[in-house]
N, C-alpha and C positions, 0 to 999 in steps of 0.2 A: 558676430558683431552687429548690434542693432543699429537702427536708423539714427537715433537721437543721441546716443551716448556710447562710450567705449569703456570697457572694463579695464581697469589699471592691473597689469600683470607685473610680477617681479621680473626684473631683467628686461632685455630688449634685443630683438633679433637684428641681424645685419641688414642694411638696406641694400637693395639691388636696383641699379639705375636701368631705366626703361628707355629704349630709343623712341623718340616721339614721331608719330605720323602727323599728317596735316591737320586732322581733327583735334588731336591733343594739343598741337601747337596753338591752334585757333582758340581753344577753350582757355588755355593757360594765359594767353595774351589778353582775352577779355576779362578774366578774373583779375589780372594785374591792374588793368585799366579801372575796373570797379573799385579796388582798394585804394587806388591813387586819387580818384575823383570824388569820392564819397565820404561823408563824415561817419565815423564808426563810433559804436557804443561799447565801452569796455566794462568787464565785470567789476563790481565793487571789490576793493581791496586787491586789485589784480596783482600787485606786488608780492602778495602772499600765496598766489596760486601757481600751480604748475600749468604749463601749456603743452599741447601736443598737436601734431600736424601729420596729415597724409597728403602726398603730392601726386601730380599727374605723371612726373617723369622718374618716379622711383617706387619701389614696393616697400611695404612695412610702414611703420610709424616712427616718426621722430618725436621724442618727448623728453621729459626732465629738463624743460627749457623754462627760464624765468625772465621777466622783463622789469625794469625799474621805471620806465616812462611810457606814456601813450605813444610818443614818437617812435620809440624802439619797436613797439608792436606794429605800428603802421608801416614803418620802413621794411620790416621783415615780410609783411604781407604783400607789399608792392613788389619787392625784389623776388620772392619765391613763389607767389600766386598759388598757394596750396589748394588742394582739392577739398580738404576738409579742415576746419579749425576747431579745436577743443580747448577747454580749460578745466581744471579740477573743480569739483564741488567743494573740496577741502581747502583749508588754509594751512600753510606750512611755515615753519621758522626759516627753512632753507628750501624753497620750492625747486631749485635747479639742482639739487643734490642727486647723484645717480642712483641711489637706492631709497626705498620708502622709509627704512629705519633711520637713515641719515637726514631725511627731510624734517622730521619731528612734527608730527601731526598736532595741530592746535584746535581743530574743530572743523565742522562741515555744514554747508546748507543741506536742507532736506529737499530731495529731488523726486518728483513723480514723472515717470515716463509713460506716455500713452502712444503706442505704436500699433499700426494696423496688423503687424504680425502677431500680436498678442491678443487681438480682439476677434473672437470667432465670427461675429456678424459682419466684419469688414473683409473677410477673406473672399477672394474670387470676384470682387467687384471692380468696375472701372475705376481709374485713379480719382476722378472727381467724386464719385459716390462713396469710395473708400474714405476720403478725407472728411466727408460729411458725417459719416458714422463715427469716426474718431473724435470729431469735434463735439458731438452729442455726448459721448462718454466723458470727455474733458469737462463739459459743463456740469454733468451729473456728479463728477468727482468734487468739483469746486463747490457746488451749491449744497450737496448733501453732507460733505465731510470737512473739507478744508476750511470753508467759511462757516459751515453749519456746526457739526458736532465738535470740531477741534477749535472753532472760534478764532482762527488766525485773522488778523486785520489785513485789509487789502494792501495797506502800504508795505507789508512784509511778503507780498506775493507777486511773483512775476510769471505771466503765462506767455510762453514763446511757441510759435510755430516752428518746427524742426527744420523746415526747408525740404523735407521729404515726405514721410508717411505718417506724420503725426504731430504731437504737441508735447512739450514738457513744462512742468510747473516747478519753479523754485520758491521754497519758503526760506526767508532770510532772518526770521525772528531769532534773536540771540538765545532764546529759551531752549532751542533745539540744537544749537551748535555742538554741544558736548555729548549728545546722544550716541551710544555705540550701536553697532550693527544689530544686535539682538533686540534693542528697544525700537529701532526703525522697522525691524521685521514685524514686531507686534503691531505697529501702526498699520501695516499692510494687512495683517490678518484681521484687524478690526474692520478695515475698509471692505474686505472681501467677505465679512460675515462669518468668519470661521468660529466654531464653537458656540452656536446659538441655540443648542438643543433644549435648554431649560428656560426659554422665554415664558412658556405657559406654565407658571409655577403651581405646585399643588397647594391648596389651602389646607391649613392645619385643622385637626379635629376641634370642634366647638362643643363645650359641655355647659349646659345651663340648667339651673335648678328651677322646677315648677311644681307646686302642689306636692311637696315632700318627695319628689322624684328628680332624677338627673336625666335630662334628655341630651342625647349626643348626636350632633349634626355631622354626617359623614363628610370627609373631605372631597374636594373636587378640584378642577382646573380653573385658574382665575386668569382673566385676560389683563394684560398690562393696559394702563390708561392711554388714550389716544394722544394726550399732551405730555406723556413722559419723554424725557430726552433720550438720545441715542437709539440703538436698535429696538428697544422695547416699544417705544412709541411708533417707530416705523412699522413694526410688524403688526401692532394693534390696528394701525390705520389700514395697512394692507389686508388684514383679515376682514375688516368692514367693507373694503372695496371688493374683495372677492365674493362676499355675500351678495352685494348689490349687483355685481356683474352676472352672477348665476341667475338671480331673480329676473333680471331684465331679459335673459336669454330664453326663458321658458323651460318647461321640464325636459323636453326631448333634447334640445340643443345643449342644455346644461349637463345632461347625462353624457352626451357625446363628448363635451369638453372635458369632463372628469375622466372618462375612460381614456382619453388622449393622453392623460397624465400617467398611464400605465397602471390603472387600477381596474379591477373586475366590474363588469357592468352591474351585477347584483349589489356590489358595494356602492357604486355610484348612485344607484337607485335609492339605497338606504340612506345615504348622505343627504340626497336631495329631499327625501321625505321628511327626515328629521329636521331639516332646515325650514321647509316651507309648507308642510302639510299640517293639518289639525288646527284647533282654535288657538292654542299657545304655541306659536312658531318658534323653532330653535334660532332662527335668524334674529328675531326680536330680542331674545335673551342675550344673544351675542352682542347686539348693539347696547345692551344694558351692562355688559362687562362680564358675562358668563361665557365659558367656552365648553363646559361639560354638558352639552345639550343633546348628545347623541345617544342612541339606544344601545350601541355597542362600542367597546373601547377601540376596536379596530377602525371604526368610522371616524372616531375622534382623532386617532393617530394619522389616518390617511388625510383627513381634511387639514389638520394643522401642518402636515409636511407639505402639502400643496400650497398652502398660504405662505409658508416659510420660503419655499423655493421661488414663488412668484415675486415676493418682496426682494429677494436677493437679486433676481434677474432685473428688476425694475429700478433697484436702488443702488446696489453695491458698486463699487468702483472697479476700474480695470487697470490699476496701476501695475507696472512690472516690478515684482518684488526684488529681483536681484539689483535693479537700479537703486530703488529706494533704500535698501538695507546697506548698500556699498557706501562706506564713508570716504572712499578714495576715488570716486568715480570721475571720469572725464566727460564733460557735457558740452554740447555745441555752443560756440560763442555768438551771442546776440549780434546782428548785423553782418555776420560772416555769410558766405555763400555755401550751398549744398552742392558738392561736386557732381552729383548724379541728376540734378534737375536745373541748376543755375538759379534757383529760387533763394530768397533771402531768409535766413533765420531771423525772426523778428518778434519783438514783443507786442502783445495785443492787449489793450485795456479790457478788463473783464466785462464791462457793460457793452463793449463792441464785438466781443467774440462771436455772438450769434450771427452777426452780419458779415463776419470776415470770410473772405473768399481767397485762398491762397494763389489761385491762378489768375486773379486780378491784382490783389493787394501785395503779394510778395514778389511780383515780377519787377525786376530792376533793369533789365536790358531793353534796347530800343526796338522800334518797329521797322528799322532799316532792313531792306531785303538781303537775304543771304541764300546761296545755292546749297542744298543738301541732296543726299542720295539716301532714300529710305529703304531699309531692308525688308519692310512689310507695310501694307496699308495702315494708315492711322486716322482715326476719327476722334477729334476732341475739341474743346473750346479753351481759348486763352484770351484775356483782356477784352471779354465780351464779344469776341468773334469766334464763329464756328469754322472748323477746318475739316475737310474731307480729303485726305491726301492719299494718292495712289503710290504704289511701290516705285522705286528708282528716282529719277530726277524731279525735284520740286524746288520752287522758290518761296520762302516763308519769312515772316518777320524774325529778326535776329533773336528775339527773346524765345520764340518757339523752336527755332533751330538749335539753340544752346540746350534747351530742355530735352529735345529729342536725341541730340548727340550724347548728352550726359547720361541718359537712360539706356544708351546703346541701341536705339532704334534707328539711328542714322549716322552717316559719315559726311564730312565736309565735301561739298560738290566742287 
């Protein structure tokens, strides 16, 4: 089960009641108070959505629940104080029906889930650093694809902090409601740059008559134009950028850079010479739209592979394919609380995302002191304050205490 969403499974396991300790009782009480005292934002057309919940005092998930009014949802949250609150990305004729077939699927939002567990560069980092990496990937996905290549309007896009390890993006444009799983999977394939091997197209033979003879111009590889839409333009711009990067490095550093891409030094030397040595430099030809500037086909192949890989690393999105392709996914409800952090699942305006800091902006609990017992030392910041906490007894602000108890780093003192 990932951080931001839950896969909808056929059937439902039995719930098992858990005896609550003082820590769990405290968390449940605070969650109930939050839902009672704060205004909540409910998903569009919530009456057509299935809701699911996980609780502090029982195992498993309670789902196949539908609500007719906002008050019904709020009353349920105040009374039950769930650990996690989800709703379906899909719309159903009968959202509270006990089986998926009986629900009668009507359509679904398009969901992109960016979670630290699925982003290699975020693994092993401290919580704050990890969130920063995931935010950068979210911005990349938004700018390069959702707003860029796909051209969705901002009014149909909702960016939410998940309350835990990442972000999820909802696209509610009616044009995508009826897309099936395979069509949504193709969207992810495009974002990840799958199947881009033929970007550098081979030019056809050119035959021209001159002085009673036919002269044939041999085929070669052509560069896409920099201003082409989609991946072709991205790769063209990335290839120019690679040339400029190598030139600025100088010969020896550029060769080291190329050999670090797992090619032989002799090949790296040949690539560099073809690009930058001689009166007519290969790099200059590339900037004029030619890519077949290398003395050996193996140099051309290695160079274009490096360019393609670098563009993919710098441009492609990191959306979790199973979430995006799933037309019956459960996703966290905006303004609900994440049971493992106490942070709020919240929508962020796109132009404010760069400045968004979850450990300041998604904190909802007070700075009233609370006693906790840490199972190990903790060093972190929250609400613009730095904390260096030792193992065992500590007095901390309520918001930090709930965060540490939710993550299993502390118990109620």
